[in-house]
ROVO-131080 format. One record per residue: residue in three letters; residue number from 0; x, y, z of N, C-alpha, C in turn. Coordinates in steps of 0.001 Angstrom, whole numbers. Atoms other than C-alpha are relative to their C-alpha. Last residue first. Layout:
% residues N
ALA  NUM  X  Y  Z  X  Y  Z  X  Y  Z
...
END
This chain:
% residues 291
UNK  290  1029  -591  186  2750  -16842  -15562  -1039  -679  -660
UNK  289  992  237  1108  5386  -19104  -14445  -1273  798  -106
UNK  288  453  1033  375  7473  -17547  -11821  -864  -62  -981
UNK  287  -948  1367  528  8495  -14392  -10228  -815  -1275  187
UNK  286  9  1329  -679  5092  -11769  -9036  1424  -893  -735
UNK  285  562  1363  512  5599  -8745  -11267  953  -1277  969
UNK  284  -688  910  -275  5696  -5111  -9691  -727  -1651  -370
UNK  283  455  999  457  4418  -2111  -10406  1112  -1113  -810
UNK  282  -538  1335  153  5362  1055  -8769  -1045  -1044  -576
UNK  281  620  680  694  4801  4552  -8340  586  -1427  -735
UNK  280  -296  865  1033  6346  6941  -6104  -868  -926  -588
UNK  279  331  1858  137  5806  9379  -4431  494  -556  -962
UNK  278  809  109  -951  6710  13089  -3555  -246  -1495  514
UNK  277  1420  501  212  8988  13920  -5750  -554  -373  799
UNK  276  1020  -580  -168  12465  15499  -5315  -1230  -2  -648
UNK  275  -686  -1023  -1014  15306  13566  -4784  -1220  953  191
UNK  274  438  631  -1410  13629  10660  -6578  647  1216  1254
UNK  273  -395  1621  -469  13796  12238  -10008  -617  -143  1698
UNK  272  370  516  -2050  11326  14818  -11417  1111  -1222  122
UNK  271  -1100  25  -686  12485  15860  -15211  453  -163  1242
UNK  270  -417  262  752  9438  15047  -16986  1770  57  518
UNK  269  -205  1208  -570  7557  14974  -13639  1119  -174  -1356
UNK  268  -1253  278  -1089  8056  19063  -13860  293  -1478  101
UNK  267  -1313  -547  216  6044  19710  -17130  806  -409  884
UNK  266  -332  551  1111  3185  17468  -16084  1453  172  -513
UNK  265  71  1235  -438  2950  18614  -12632  775  -406  -1188
UNK  264  -1780  -138  -585  3155  22401  -14092  481  -1549  496
UNK  263  -1008  -348  1701  -154  21236  -16521  1499  -39  975
UNK  262  -207  1466  352  -2121  19270  -12765  1032  250  -1789
UNK  261  -1014  623  -1176  -1452  22550  -10895  437  -1319  -436
UNK  260  -1292  -504  -113  -2730  24780  -14240  938  -1025  963
UNK  259  -33  161  1822  -6306  22648  -14773  1942  750  -72
UNK  258  -590  1758  536  -6258  22415  -10722  480  -442  -1475
UNK  257  -1497  -192  451  -6404  26469  -10236  530  -1450  -257
UNK  256  -463  -1138  1005  -9981  27377  -10638  1301  -165  156
UNK  255  612  11  1099  -11928  23966  -10083  785  973  -360
UNK  254  -594  794  1328  -10081  23533  -6994  -333  254  -1174
UNK  253  -1133  -686  790  -11571  26684  -5011  777  -979  -770
UNK  252  317  -861  869  -15109  25006  -4296  1042  667  -895
UNK  251  109  804  1061  -13180  21997  -2395  -840  717  -992
UNK  250  1034  207  200  -12041  24516  301  -170  -810  -1215
UNK  249  286  -990  1193  -8584  24347  741  -1664  -625  -67
UNK  248  1404  -451  -270  -7718  22549  4192  -609  1210  -761
UNK  247  -503  -1228  -50  -3890  21498  3441  -1458  814  121
UNK  246  -907  -4  -1352  -4517  18207  4436  144  1487  -62
UNK  245  484  311  -1199  -8343  18195  2500  1286  85  1117
UNK  244  370  -913  214  -6346  19650  -873  -1092  -272  1692
UNK  243  42  179  -1696  -4618  16744  -1022  -657  1373  826
UNK  242  553  1006  -725  -5620  15538  -4615  440  339  1759
UNK  241  1446  129  656  -5632  19462  -5977  -268  -1598  688
UNK  240  679  -929  200  -2682  21274  -3884  -1337  -722  -469
UNK  239  268  -634  -625  -113  18919  -3209  -1370  714  -168
UNK  238  349  762  -843  -550  16183  -5710  312  619  1211
UNK  237  1857  241  390  -1074  19169  -8702  56  -833  1868
UNK  236  977  -1216  -509  2109  21007  -7024  -1285  -666  -164
UNK  235  -775  -1500  10  4645  18497  -7141  -1127  394  570
UNK  234  921  -923  -1064  4222  14469  -7362  809  1065  835
UNK  233  1070  -1645  573  6255  12358  -9532  -524  407  1038
UNK  232  399  -680  -843  8384  9084  -9266  -516  951  -580
UNK  231  61  -1245  454  8263  5847  -11117  -75  992  874
UNK  230  -537  -928  -1504  9508  2612  -10468  -266  1311  -555
UNK  229  346  -1755  76  7976  273  -13411  195  686  1341
UNK  228  535  -726  1099  8586  -3405  -13790  216  1638  -404
UNK  227  261  -1502  -281  10767  -4478  -10923  -447  860  -1274
UNK  226  -661  -695  1189  10341  -8268  -11153  -733  1547  401
UNK  225  454  -515  853  9603  -10146  -7724  986  1001  -965
UNK  224  1305  552  315  10625  -12765  -5437  -804  945  -1005
UNK  223  412  1100  -236  14032  -12532  -4927  -1169  -551  -802
UNK  222  -23  319  1669  14258  -8812  -5473  -165  -1545  -623
UNK  221  563  1300  758  12089  -8767  -2227  329  -6  -1477
UNK  220  3  1486  -1140  14289  -7861  774  -621  -261  -842
UNK  219  -1225  990  -442  16335  -5116  -1700  -679  -979  509
UNK  218  -364  1214  1214  13381  -3860  -3537  1037  -620  688
UNK  217  1494  592  772  11530  -2952  -237  387  -618  -950
UNK  216  54  1014  -879  14913  -1342  1283  -977  -832  -403
UNK  215  -845  776  -51  15426  828  -1650  34  -1393  783
UNK  214  229  812  959  12241  2203  -1542  870  -1097  -597
UNK  213  -1396  -44  207  11854  3035  2153  176  -682  -1013
UNK  212  -895  1088  522  8373  3730  2367  801  206  -424
UNK  211  -332  725  1083  6804  7115  4245  731  -1180  -316
UNK  210  -1654  -149  272  6143  6772  7806  -100  -81  -1713
UNK  209  -483  -302  1335  2649  6915  9339  1429  84  -19
UNK  208  -715  621  435  2776  5302  13046  -84  -84  -2230
UNK  207  -1597  -389  -365  2183  8875  15004  359  -1284  -1107
UNK  206  -799  1058  -1551  -1342  8924  13168  1391  -126  32
UNK  205  -970  975  505  -1966  11812  10565  186  -741  1069
UNK  204  124  531  1640  -4853  14223  9559  946  -803  402
UNK  203  1811  332  65  -5780  15321  13411  -113  -1022  -1241
UNK  202  649  1706  -493  -2138  14744  14719  -1233  220  -122
UNK  201  1169  202  80  -801  17777  12620  -806  -1494  97
UNK  200  903  -1324  -488  2188  18853  13768  -1155  -115  -166
UNK  199  257  126  -1366  4089  15262  13674  -605  1399  423
UNK  198  546  1220  -1084  2952  14385  10441  395  429  1874
UNK  197  1483  -135  197  3827  17792  8976  -493  -1072  402
UNK  196  -158  -645  -1578  7813  17326  10504  -2037  329  -400
UNK  195  -32  480  -1265  7658  14019  8465  -320  1173  944
UNK  194  1042  973  -319  6295  15584  5220  225  -707  1697
UNK  193  1343  -851  -387  8360  18434  5141  -624  -810  778
UNK  192  67  -770  -1301  11393  16303  5254  -695  416  673
UNK  191  74  965  -1834  9667  13648  3211  683  727  686
UNK  190  1162  -35  -108  9270  16719  18  -143  -914  1734
UNK  189  496  -1513  -1126  13091  16831  334  -1488  -247  32
UNK  188  -203  -1253  954  13513  13005  -772  100  1175  880
UNK  187  -1210  83  466  14777  9883  1033  -244  1023  -620
UNK  186  -958  -361  -942  11405  8240  2100  963  380  -745
UNK  185  -1272  595  -21  8822  7628  -295  402  791  955
UNK  184  -805  -1223  -372  5149  8485  -604  1222  -1060  471
UNK  183  -723  -357  -1514  3127  5360  -2000  710  1203  -91
UNK  182  -471  -1450  580  1697  4457  -5697  0  242  2014
UNK  181  -199  -837  -1092  1270  284  -6051  539  1383  153
UNK  180  -276  -1237  518  874  -2103  -8306  -739  586  1011
UNK  179  307  -1230  -1473  1672  -5775  -7245  336  1360  -893
UNK  178  -601  -1435  -154  1017  -7945  -10733  -399  465  1425
UNK  177  986  -980  -116  649  -11809  -10980  1223  1486  391
UNK  176  123  -1187  1740  3238  -13812  -13089  -1632  1093  286
UNK  175  -617  -292  1034  2769  -16479  -10384  172  740  -1134
UNK  174  -127  1148  315  -657  -15818  -8167  1304  -163  -1262
UNK  173  -68  -177  1925  -720  -13146  -6016  479  -1456  -700
UNK  172  1436  -239  989  -2039  -13751  -2557  250  -568  -1101
UNK  171  391  867  140  1647  -14505  -1120  -1788  -770  -542
UNK  170  -350  1218  570  2683  -12089  -2345  -164  -1346  -380
UNK  169  900  -208  1929  60  -9578  -1590  1087  -671  -556
UNK  168  1386  237  288  867  -10731  2275  -422  74  -1368
UNK  167  415  1639  -358  4163  -10855  2428  -757  -188  -509
UNK  166  -492  960  1285  4146  -7262  1240  -429  -1443  66
UNK  165  1183  58  1299  1971  -6724  4012  702  -210  -1396
UNK  164  1199  993  -395  4615  -7922  6529  -1310  25  -1361
UNK  163  -88  1086  -78  7364  -5792  5139  -748  -1147  -74
UNK  162  -32  399  1512  5410  -2757  5576  413  -1098  -986
UNK  161  317  1444  641  4775  -3669  9224  81  348  -1538
UNK  160  -897  647  595  6292  -544  10523  -135  -1640  -384
UNK  159  -1407  -533  -489  4657  1632  9544  -154  -817  955
UNK  158  -106  1219  -825  744  393  8701  1844  -230  523
UNK  157  807  -12  -1407  -503  3643  7053  588  -1428  670
UNK  156  -996  -565  -459  2756  3785  4260  -1016  542  1295
UNK  155  -1214  509  -781  1531  1063  2938  368  506  966
UNK  154  -144  263  -1673  -1692  2817  2282  1073  -882  642
UNK  153  250  -554  -1418  -1665  4959  -365  -98  -329  1095
UNK  152  -651  -1263  525  -2662  3328  -3902  -48  925  1858
UNK  151  -53  -936  -1462  -2642  -688  -2983  784  1347  -276
UNK  150  -51  -1231  330  -3533  -2580  -6249  58  221  1533
UNK  149  338  -739  -1001  -3029  -6532  -6295  15  1885  -35
UNK  148  -316  -1171  -424  -3378  -8616  -9172  -388  666  1304
UNK  147  -1011  -196  1399  -3720  -11875  -10877  505  1493  -126
UNK  146  75  -1051  633  -5590  -12719  -7337  1275  17  -1056
UNK  145  1461  -124  102  -5738  -16485  -5665  -90  1040  -899
UNK  144  214  -390  1146  -1979  -17570  -5201  -1506  -11  -818
UNK  143  -1341  -373  656  -2762  -18525  -1805  103  203  -1603
UNK  142  -820  1138  255  -6065  -17898  -326  1287  -112  -868
UNK  141  152  654  1303  -7605  -15176  1250  675  -961  -86
UNK  140  491  576  310  -7407  -14401  4978  -266  -723  -1311
UNK  139  1091  -84  736  -6384  -10965  4419  -991  -1142  449
UNK  138  445  1309  147  -3703  -11102  7005  -1300  8  -400
UNK  137  -862  344  -471  -1611  -7667  7103  -533  -1900  -180
UNK  136  -716  26  1218  -3637  -6315  4594  703  -1025  1123
UNK  135  -1429  -738  -205  -6339  -6374  7205  1180  -691  -854
UNK  134  -1578  790  -820  -9985  -6978  7182  1208  1073  -700
UNK  133  -453  -403  -901  -13750  -6039  5740  1212  -469  825
UNK  132  -1150  301  -864  -13902  -7231  2051  289  603  1397
UNK  131  -274  -981  -894  -16581  -5754  -260  650  -1168  1235
UNK  130  278  764  -1261  -17372  -7556  -3445  1360  684  585
UNK  129  -1447  870  -698  -17209  -5526  -6304  -520  -648  907
UNK  128  40  1148  819  -20413  -4436  -8877  941  -548  857
UNK  127  1515  1163  -195  -22234  -1953  -5742  770  -1654  -1520
UNK  126  -32  645  1287  -19157  302  -6694  -415  -1539  816
UNK  125  -502  -624  798  -19771  3733  -4404  -13  -1446  -1413
UNK  124  408  -919  1043  -22115  2171  -2211  38  776  -1207
UNK  123  1353  886  395  -20438  -795  -962  -792  825  -794
UNK  122  10  933  1169  -17312  1092  -900  -1095  -802  -120
UNK  121  307  -378  1087  -18778  3667  1063  358  -677  -1058
UNK  120  1605  -291  537  -19896  1312  3668  816  788  -1000
UNK  119  731  1016  855  -16054  -204  3178  -1557  415  163
UNK  118  -550  -355  901  -14607  3427  4503  -653  -1515  -884
UNK  117  630  -1629  306  -16808  3855  7806  625  -195  -1845
UNK  116  1274  -23  199  -15991  3  8598  -355  1150  -874
UNK  115  462  -711  -653  -12178  642  8535  -1246  -96  -518
UNK  114  284  826  -931  -10071  -2575  7493  -1170  1424  663
UNK  113  -135  -902  -675  -10229  -2501  3926  7  -253  1211
UNK  112  -14  457  -1340  -10757  -4972  1229  845  1429  653
UNK  111  -692  -1444  -678  -11937  -4308  -2194  196  -509  1852
UNK  110  66  -95  -1236  -12418  -7359  -4331  354  1231  479
UNK  109  -420  -763  -1159  -12681  -6637  -8277  -675  -277  1369
UNK  108  926  320  -1018  -13188  -8537  -11396  234  207  1733
UNK  107  -850  869  -1260  -11555  -6536  -14041  -1139  -474  1201
UNK  106  385  1906  281  -13150  -5678  -17174  837  -566  1332
UNK  105  -1089  528  808  -10905  -2008  -17655  -747  -1306  136
UNK  104  300  -794  1099  -14051  208  -15895  1051  -966  -908
UNK  103  714  437  1157  -13918  -2085  -13345  -345  110  -1064
UNK  102  -141  1635  670  -10546  -1498  -12424  -1172  -272  -870
UNK  101  -930  177  1305  -10916  2478  -12886  406  -1474  -253
UNK  100  280  -372  910  -13382  2270  -10190  485  -221  -1414
UNK  99  721  1409  193  -11768  -31  -7734  -894  610  -1320
UNK  98  -783  417  1092  -9244  3205  -7784  -732  -1104  -340
UNK  97  -411  -1016  652  -11411  5501  -5960  984  -996  -1006
UNK  96  345  666  1546  -13310  2760  -4294  302  819  -642
UNK  95  1253  -173  685  -14229  4466  -707  -66  -729  -1469
UNK  94  804  -948  67  -10758  3296  786  -2149  -36  -213
UNK  93  845  -513  1262  -9343  281  -906  -563  1352  305
UNK  92  399  -894  -286  -7040  -1206  1220  -366  1337  -623
UNK  91  -774  240  -1490  -6082  -3513  -884  -261  1443  463
UNK  90  -139  -1478  -153  -7837  -3328  -4277  -52  32  1616
UNK  89  95  -707  -1906  -7540  -7144  -4851  -94  1340  -117
UNK  88  -848  -1147  -767  -7918  -7889  -8634  -670  202  1478
UNK  87  568  -78  -1540  -9063  -11022  -10431  628  739  819
UNK  86  -1247  210  -1489  -8492  -10071  -14062  -402  -353  1529
UNK  85  292  1317  -526  -11514  -10785  -16769  822  -520  1331
UNK  84  1694  410  206  -10584  -8020  -18720  159  -1325  514
UNK  83  574  832  -1167  -7182  -6444  -16932  -1388  -361  -206
UNK  82  1447  470  602  -5146  -6218  -19549  -531  -407  975
UNK  81  464  1012  -574  -1808  -4826  -18161  -1063  -150  -423
UNK  80  -237  1574  342  575  -2989  -20076  -999  -918  801
UNK  79  -603  -334  1229  559  664  -17764  -59  -1536  -701
UNK  78  393  1501  395  -1453  -110  -14602  273  -59  -1659
UNK  77  -36  1233  -1040  947  2193  -12227  -569  -1367  -1265
UNK  76  -1333  182  66  1072  5199  -15301  39  -1834  985
UNK  75  -276  564  1315  -2471  4887  -15924  1464  16  -218
UNK  74  352  1593  667  -3709  4404  -12287  246  59  -1433
UNK  73  -444  1229  -1203  -1421  7519  -10168  -708  -1680  -988
UNK  72  -1301  184  -261  -748  10180  -12760  463  -1471  1065
UNK  71  -1117  -225  844  -3339  10648  -15066  1417  -157  726
UNK  70  -89  560  1559  -6153  8714  -13712  1164  321  -483
UNK  69  382  1266  41  -5913  10077  -10230  726  -733  -1408
UNK  68  -1342  97  -258  -5629  13520  -11031  615  -1246  489
UNK  67  -646  423  1661  -8833  12998  -12683  1632  162  34
UNK  66  368  1360  299  -10497  11650  -9342  885  24  -1656
UNK  65  -1411  1145  -373  -8806  14279  -7570  -226  -971  -1006
UNK  64  -1699  230  295  -10668  16681  -10175  827  -872  848
UNK  63  -305  407  781  -13861  14890  -9730  1314  130  -389
UNK  62  567  -1141  966  -14180  14605  -6394  584  214  -1228
UNK  61  659  663  382  -13348  11248  -4357  -725  1117  -1047
UNK  60  -470  456  572  -10388  12749  -2479  -579  -910  -993
UNK  59  -1135  -281  542  -12204  15483  -858  936  -802  -1210
UNK  58  423  -886  349  -15700  14407  -79  1584  151  -919
UNK  57  769  268  1097  -14506  10709  870  -315  1466  -638
UNK  56  -484  987  1151  -12171  11790  2699  -407  -78  -1229
UNK  55  -924  -880  540  -14101  14082  4927  591  -377  -1181
UNK  54  1062  -882  631  -16581  11409  5663  670  1335  -1088
UNK  53  544  879  1220  -13997  8607  6331  -481  1167  -728
UNK  52  -12  -1183  888  -12000  11151  8752  -558  -575  -1296
UNK  51  594  -1329  -367  -13323  9378  12152  310  1654  -1147
UNK  50  1083  -107  100  -13103  5796  10267  -578  1878  323
UNK  49  439  195  890  -9616  6468  9298  -2224  190  236
UNK  48  -91  -1159  74  -8469  7300  12693  -690  6  -1591
UNK  47  865  -1219  -1033  -10040  4603  14666  70  1508  -1064
UNK  46  1392  413  375  -8900  2052  11631  -1073  1224  721
UNK  45  413  -332  929  -5557  3356  11956  -1467  82  -438
UNK  44  -266  -1308  -214  -5005  3116  15666  -570  641  -1540
UNK  43  803  -639  -789  -6323  -305  15530  -426  1487  -401
UNK  42  826  60  869  -3828  -1345  12617  -1503  599  1122
UNK  41  -477  -1142  604  -1009  -220  15099  -1182  -91  -1512
UNK  40  137  -1218  -716  -2452  -2119  17867  114  816  -1226
UNK  39  1437  -337  275  -3137  -5397  15538  -336  1351  934
UNK  38  677  -473  1293  814  -5171  14332  -1875  50  97
UNK  37  -636  -1524  583  1995  -4739  17635  -585  237  -1045
UNK  36  453  -1315  -397  -122  -7457  18929  510  985  22
UNK  35  1513  -277  522  643  -10181  16283  -331  1552  766
UNK  34  -11  -562  1077  4527  -9328  16629  -1309  306  -366
UNK  33  -394  -1186  -492  4046  -10180  20762  21  1146  -1869
UNK  32  897  -206  -286  2258  -13670  19684  591  2076  361
UNK  31  1219  272  790  5004  -14516  17284  -1081  925  402
UNK  30  -311  -1256  1213  7798  -13487  19526  -1038  336  -742
UNK  29  284  -1156  -664  5816  -15611  22571  664  1480  -1172
UNK  28  1498  -498  2  5575  -18362  20084  85  1585  891
UNK  27  459  -439  1682  9175  -18244  19026  -1408  288  553
UNK  26  -177  -1143  454  10070  -18260  22877  -421  628  -1266
UNK  25  787  -966  -754  8091  -21043  23680  449  1383  164
UNK  24  1228  22  -206  9326  -23395  21410  -359  1400  203
UNK  23  -26  -281  1699  13027  -22786  21766  -1009  397  -437
UNK  22  -351  -1406  -140  12112  -23322  25470  -29  1144  -1213
UNK  21  1384  -1119  -532  10443  -26380  24879  337  1526  133
UNK  20  -131  -534  -1397  13335  -27796  22632  -1304  533  363
UNK  19  1307  -86  -505  11924  -29600  19390  237  872  1826
UNK  18  1178  -701  893  14733  -28143  17052  -1264  -328  1265
UNK  17  1311  1009  589  17063  -29165  19695  -757  955  -809
UNK  16  1044  -208  -932  20453  -26618  20613  -1139  -1245  -1267
UNK  15  329  -1285  395  23992  -28573  19717  -1728  383  478
UNK  14  -694  -1072  -745  24862  -31942  19829  -599  841  -476
UNK  13  -1294  -125  174  24147  -35007  17463  414  1235  769
UNK  12  -1210  -699  -457  21663  -36586  19430  632  593  -456
UNK  11  -956  559  -835  19299  -39234  17313  766  1569  333
UNK  10  656  19  -831  15960  -38332  15661  1008  -708  1284
UNK  9  1092  1254  146  16841  -38133  12458  -41  -977  849
UNK  8  841  439  1338  18117  -34727  11789  -420  -884  -59
UNK  7  948  1553  346  18982  -33584  15337  -348  343  -1190
UNK  6  849  -130  -729  21837  -30521  15276  -726  -1545  -82
UNK  5  922  303  682  25366  -30832  14661  -1102  47  384
UNK  4  1403  245  -581  28207  -29319  16093  -1393  -54  -788
UNK  3  1363  -883  696  31235  -28978  14522  -941  -949  341
UNK  2  1266  360  732  34916  -30085  15311  -1257  1120  91
UNK  1  1110  -685  -700  37818  -28235  14901  -955  -1196  -41
UNK  0  1160  -175  798  41275  -30190  14289  -1283  187  1147
END
């Protein structure tokens, strides 16, 4: 008959590793410290990157045509069916507040969070009705179960390889029944093949720790914590030439000539577009538990 080694559970030694073993404790501490340093390094890199490009981002991603694209292809699908009136919403990785204006317009009480000082300064000017917080999505310092909704538009792929840690923090601060709404470029598509090459070549626009999110992976890891209400794929010519005019170095004055056609074509293509040929995914998740 085989004997089974058990752990210390009642103050007596039952054999096997000890829960209060000093070496194990110190090993765990080193792992946590190393993880924290790695996360801090990745965020510092992104913070410097965003600060450097903040002015150009503001011009190209907040112009009226880009905002019209956001409303049509991000905001409305992402927030479908959610009554924002009086809801407490965290616009995480908020940038200059491009999403916050929509949230405020729906009657939400909004807090904007971003690690970039330059972005937060633009946020304060653009959205004086909202609260602004300079901080990290990986460690917000906000209270547990304190928000009705968290939105992230194009931010998670900037924290690679710490996307799961960011989602952990979103889960922590959401109340049960609260919504996590996001838009991100996703991996496993034809456009992502091109995107990965572009990320390596265009070092001015992209840092080396940016990577599209793996949708099946994050769904598998969060299936017991969230209900996946909406997972919608999209993004084609309008996403590239209207929203991302900065990446392609397109002068802002040119956009008004082609944007209506591009967005119309994208609307038509979106009816038959699946994950394989899309540029981004829009998600609306709900934290499990009593609402």
